[in-house]
C-alpha positions in Angstrom: 2.0 17.1 -17.6 1.0 13.5 -18.2 -1.0 10.9 -16.4 1.4 8.1 -15.5 0.2 4.8 -14.2 2.5 2.9 -11.9 2.5 -0.7 -10.7 4.4 -1.6 -7.5 4.1 2.0 -6.3 4.2 1.1 -2.6 7.5 -0.9 -2.9 11.1 0.3 -2.6 11.6 1.3 -6.2 8.0 2.1 -7.0 7.7 4.6 -4.1 10.7 6.4 -5.5 9.1 6.5 -9.0 5.9 7.9 -7.5 7.8 10.6 -5.8 9.8 11.4 -8.9 6.7 11.6 -11.1 5.0 14.0 -8.7 8.1 16.1 -8.5 8.1 16.5 -12.3 4.5 17.7 -12.1 2.7 14.6 -13.4 -0.5 13.1 -12.2 -0.2 9.6 -10.9 -2.5 6.6 -10.8 -1.0 3.9 -8.7 -1.8 0.2 -8.0 -1.8 -1.0 -4.4 -2.9 -4.1 -2.7 -4.2 -2.3 0.4 -5.9 1.1 1.0 -3.4 4.0 1.1 -3.3 7.4 2.7 -4.7 10.0 0.4 -2.0 12.1 -1.4 -2.3 15.1 -3.6 -1.8 14.2 -7.2 -2.2 10.5 -6.7 -5.2 8.3 -7.5 -4.9 4.9 -5.8 -6.4 1.8 -7.4 -6.8 -1.1 -5.1 -5.8 -4.4 -6.5 -2.9 -6.5 -7.8 -1.4 -7.9 -11.0 -4.0 -10.7 -11.0 -7.0 -8.4 -10.8 -8.2 -7.6 -14.4 -10.7 -4.9 -13.2 -8.1 -3.1 -11.2 -5.6 -3.2 -14.0 -8.2 -1.8 -16.4 -8.9 1.0 -14.0 -5.2 1.7 -13.6 -4.4 2.1 -17.3 -7.6 3.7 -18.6 -6.6 7.1 -20.1 -3.0 6.8 -19.0 -0.3 8.5 -21.2 2.2 5.9 -20.0 2.5 2.9 -17.7 5.6 2.2 -15.6 5.5 -1.5 -14.7 7.6 -1.9 -11.6 5.7 -4.5 -9.6 7.3 -8.0 -9.5 8.8 -10.6 -7.2 12.5 -10.3 -6.6 13.1 -12.9 -4.0 11.2 -15.9 -2.7 12.1 -19.3 -1.2 9.7 -20.8 -3.8 11.2 -20.4 -7.3 7.9 -21.3 -9.0 6.4 -18.1 -7.6 8.5 -16.0 -10.0 6.5 -17.2 -13.0 3.1 -16.1 -11.7 4.4 -12.7 -10.4 6.8 -11.7 -13.1 5.6 -13.4 -16.3 1.8 -13.8 -15.8 1.7 -10.4 -14.1 3.3 -8.8 -17.2 0.9 -10.6 -19.5 -2.0 -9.1 -17.6 -0.5 -5.5 -17.7 0.0 -5.8 -21.5 -3.6 -7.2 -22.0 -5.1 -4.3 -19.9 -3.1 -1.7 -21.9 -4.2 -3.1 -25.2 -7.8 -3.3 -24.1 -7.7 0.4 -23.0 -5.7 1.6 -26.0 -2.8 2.7 -23.8 0.5 2.6 -25.9 3.5 3.6 -23.8 5.1 1.0 -21.5 8.2 1.3 -19.5 9.1 -2.1 -18.1 11.4 -2.6 -15.2 13.4 -5.8 -15.7 16.8 -6.8 -14.2 20.4 -7.4 -15.2 19.8 -11.0 -14.3 17.7 -11.3 -17.5 21.0 -11.3 -19.4 21.8 -14.8 -18.0 18.4 -16.5 -17.5 20.0 -19.9 -17.0 21.5 -18.9 -13.6 18.3 -18.3 -11.7 14.5 -18.7 -11.8 14.2 -15.0 -11.1 16.4 -14.1 -14.1 14.5 -16.6 -16.3 11.2 -15.0 -15.3 12.4 -11.5 -16.2 13.8 -12.7 -19.5 10.4 -14.2 -20.4 8.7 -11.0 -19.4 11.1 -9.0 -21.6 10.2 -11.2 -24.5 6.5 -10.7 -23.9 7.0 -6.9 -23.8 9.0 -6.9 -27.0 6.3 -8.9 -28.8 3.5 -6.8 -27.4 3.2 -4.3 -30.2 3.3 -1.5 -27.6 5.7 1.4 -27.6 7.9 -0.2 -25.0 11.2 0.6 -23.3 12.8 -2.0 -21.0 15.2 -0.9 -18.2 17.5 -3.5 -16.6 18.7 -1.9 -13.3 21.8 -3.2 -11.5 21.8 -3.4 -7.7 19.4 -0.7 -6.5 20.1 0.8 -3.1 18.9 3.8 -1.1 16.6 4.7 1.8 14.0 2.0 2.6 16.0 -0.7 0.8 16.2 -4.0 2.8 18.5 -6.0 0.5 21.8 -4.0 0.9 20.9 -3.3 4.6 22.5 -6.6 5.6 25.8 -5.5 4.2 25.6 -2.2 6.1 24.8 -4.0 9.3 27.7 -6.4 9.1 30.0 -3.6 8.0 29.3 -1.9 11.3 31.2 -4.8 12.9 34.0 -4.6 10.3 32.9 -7.7 8.4 31.3 -8.0 5.0 31.0 -11.5 3.6 31.1 -11.5 -0.3 30.3 -13.9 -3.1 33.1 -15.3 -5.3 35.2 -12.6 -6.9 33.6 -10.4 -9.5 32.1 -6.9 -10.1 28.7 -5.3 -10.3 27.1 -2.0 -11.0 24.8 -0.1 -8.6 22.3 2.7 -8.9 20.6 4.9 -6.3 16.8 4.4 -6.3 16.2 8.2 -6.9 18.4 8.1 -10.0 16.6 5.1 -11.3 13.2 6.7 -10.6 14.2 9.8 -12.6 15.1 7.7 -15.6 11.9 5.7 -15.5 9.8 8.9 -15.3 11.8 10.5 -18.1 11.3 7.5 -20.3 7.5 7.5 -19.6 7.1 11.2 -20.2 9.5 11.6 -23.1 8.4 11.6 -26.7 11.8 10.8 -28.2 11.3 7.9 -30.7 14.9 6.9 -30.1 14.0 5.6 -26.6 11.2 3.3 -27.8 11.8 -0.4 -28.4 15.2 -0.1 -26.6 16.7 -1.9 -23.6 18.8 0.1 -21.2 21.2 -0.8 -18.4 21.8 2.3 -16.3 24.2 2.7 -13.4 25.8 5.2 -11.1 28.3 6.4 -13.7 31.3 4.4 -12.3 33.0 3.0 -15.4 33.6 -0.8 -15.0 31.3 -1.0 -12.0 32.5 -1.9 -8.5 34.5 -5.0 -7.6 32.9 -6.8 -4.7 35.7 -5.8 -2.4 35.5 -2.1 -3.5 31.8 -2.0 -2.8 32.3 -3.6 0.6 35.0 -1.1 1.4 32.7 1.8 0.4 29.9 0.5 2.5 32.4 0.2 5.4 33.4 3.9 4.9 29.7 4.8 4.8 29.2 3.4 8.3 32.4 4.9 9.6 34.8 2.0 9.3 38.2 2.7 7.8 38.6 -0.9 6.7 36.5 -4.1 6.7 37.3 -7.7 6.5 35.6 -8.8 3.3 36.3 -12.5 2.4 35.1 -14.1 -0.8 32.9 -17.1 0.1 32.8 -20.1 -2.2 29.5 -20.9 -3.8 29.2 -24.1 -1.6 29.4 -21.9 1.5 26.7 -19.5 0.2 24.5 -22.5 -0.6 24.9 -23.8 2.9 24.1 -20.3 4.3 21.0 -20.1 2.1 19.8 -23.4 3.6 20.4 -22.1 7.1 18.6 -18.8 6.4 15.6 -20.8 5.2 15.6 -22.8 8.4 15.9 -19.7 10.6 13.7 -17.2 8.8 11.4 -19.5 6.7 9.5 -17.4 4.1 11.4 -14.3 5.2 14.8 -15.7 4.2 16.9 -13.1 2.3 19.5 -15.5 1.0 17.9 -18.2 -1.1 19.3 -20.9 -3.3 17.9 -19.0 -6.4 19.7 -15.8 -5.3 23.0 -17.7 -4.8 22.7 -18.7 -8.5 23.2 -15.3 -9.8 25.3 -13.9 -6.9 28.0 -16.3 -7.8 28.2 -15.0 -11.4 31.3 -12.8 -11.8 30.0 -10.0 -14.0 26.9 -7.9 -13.2 28.3 -4.7 -14.7 25.9 -2.5 -16.8 27.1 -2.5 -20.4 28.4 0.8 -21.9 26.5 0.3 -25.1 23.2 0.0 -23.2 23.4 3.3 -21.4 20.4 5.6 -21.7 20.9 8.6 -24.0 22.8 11.3 -22.0 20.5 14.0 -23.3 17.6 12.2 -21.6 19.2 11.2 -18.3 22.5 11.0 -16.5 23.1 9.8 -12.9 23.4 12.5 -10.2 24.2 10.4 -7.2 27.7 8.8 -7.1 28.2 5.6 -5.2 30.3 7.0 -2.3 27.9 9.9 -1.8 24.8 7.7 -2.1 26.0 4.9 0.2 26.9 7.5 2.9 23.5 9.1 2.7 21.8 5.7 2.8 23.8 4.8 5.9 22.7 8.1 7.5 19.1 7.3 6.7 19.3 3.8 8.2 20.7 5.3 11.4 18.0 8.0 11.7 15.3 5.3 11.2 16.9 2.9 13.7 17.7 0.3 11.1 21.4 0.2 11.9 
């Protein structure tokens, strides 16, 4: 049993990581901006990535830190720097001050192409900081993460109910269920294998070559009970116009932003075979078809669909 510190533990991925750590018998110390309901095995630390005292309390005596917290989407691209770069600087500084050594950093496939988006650029900068930190680090670049509580893929499920799933220009991507990703992060935090340190991994659901956009749209359609869906590829100019409209309609709650269009239009977000985690440490358990169907069922139960 280890003491694992988690940033972003109240978010979509972070909450799955917290559940996975507890399921494996670890003690958890978790950072949260607001007071949380007491939970056995969890010590909550109130604060954020800009709070040096909170970060010091979070990492003190921790066997490993899983740094999940970060900003994935915002209408203001300049906000990525403060959240994803400066926030990572602060986590590293707190770990060094406390003598904590093991860091598992959650990045993004978008860091492979930092010129496409401010989000990807911020993750690439954070990766470089982690690599230069002198800590025993492992970086994980998840592909599209889906599952219960996810709000990003939810839009596709909702439109699929009506037999329509608008897509970016042709391409392919990988996906991974949040529970599978969480198991990997906990395994990396708790494992002592030297081979996993100072490595960058790109996990997925085990589907070789990923999913073409149309294949994924069809699978989501099946998950919501549609035998077929109309899934047209939209030109980048149309996506950019839609991002402008979304900003006008939903303001700071806009899901489709100009920055997100930047990497959505890239044709290849497939996890690379040579960056897969060691099979002896972790393998995915939830295939795409199975996971998408279960996610749709969860959305229905919760009244999201």
